[in-house]
VEXMARRO-687987 format. One line per 8 residues: number of its first residue (from 1); their letters; for each residue z, y, x of C-alpha. Coordinates in Angstrom, 1 decimal. Layout:
# residues N
NUM = a = Z:Y:X  ...
***
This chain:
# residues 73
1 = xxxxxxxx = 2.7:-45.7:25.2  2.3:-49.4:24.1  -1.2:-50.9:24.2  -2.5:-54.0:22.5  -5.3:-55.8:24.4  -7.1:-58.3:22.1  -9.3:-60.7:24.1  -11.5:-62.0:21.3
9 = xxxxxxxx = -11.4:-65.7:20.8  -8.4:-66.0:23.1  -5.0:-64.2:23.4  -3.6:-60.8:22.4  -1.4:-59.0:25.0  1.0:-56.2:24.6  1.6:-53.7:27.5  3.8:-50.7:28.2
17 = xxxxxxxx = 1.4:-48.4:30.1  4.3:-47.2:32.2  4.7:-50.7:33.6  1.0:-51.3:34.4  0.1:-51.1:38.0  -2.6:-48.6:38.9  -4.6:-47.3:41.8  -5.5:-44.0:40.0
25 = xxxxxxxx = -3.6:-40.8:40.2  -4.3:-40.0:36.5  -2.6:-43.1:35.0  -3.7:-46.6:34.1  -7.4:-47.2:33.4  -9.1:-49.9:31.3  -9.8:-51.8:34.6  -6.0:-51.8:35.3
33 = xxxxxxxx = -5.5:-53.4:31.9  -8.1:-56.0:32.6  -6.4:-56.9:35.9  -3.2:-57.4:33.9  -4.9:-60.1:31.8  -6.6:-61.6:34.8  -10.2:-60.6:33.9  -12.9:-58.9:35.9
41 = xxxxxxxx = -14.8:-55.9:34.6  -18.0:-57.8:35.6  -17.3:-60.6:33.0  -16.2:-58.5:29.9  -16.9:-55.4:27.8  -14.0:-53.2:26.8  -14.3:-51.7:23.3  -12.3:-49.0:21.6
49 = xxxxxxxx = -13.0:-48.4:17.9  -16.0:-50.8:18.3  -17.6:-48.7:21.1  -17.8:-49.6:24.8  -15.7:-47.6:27.2  -16.1:-47.3:31.0  -13.5:-49.4:32.8  -12.6:-46.5:35.1
57 = xxxxxxxx = -11.6:-44.2:32.2  -7.9:-43.6:31.7  -6.4:-45.6:28.8  -6.0:-43.2:25.8  -5.9:-45.6:22.8  -3.2:-48.0:21.7  -5.6:-50.9:20.7  -8.3:-52.3:23.0
65 = xxxxxxxx = -10.7:-55.1:22.3  -12.1:-57.2:25.1  -15.3:-59.3:24.7  -16.2:-61.9:27.3  -19.8:-61.7:28.3  -19.9:-65.1:30.0  -17.7:-68.1:29.2  -17.9:-71.7:30.3
73 = x = -19.9:-73.3:32.9
***
């Protein structure tokens, strides 16, 4: 499955889930996708269809929106 990760206000990334590195036995999680775009679950919220999803949940949608909670310094 191909997944689009839209980091709001920044870039959009395309991934083939079969190529995403994972630590889970059940397949890539949303946290794995965040690692691929060099973001931490502590600094973002992951949304699917406008609703937040836990980062340890397996990816089951083809479009993910990522909102940064903190930016700048």
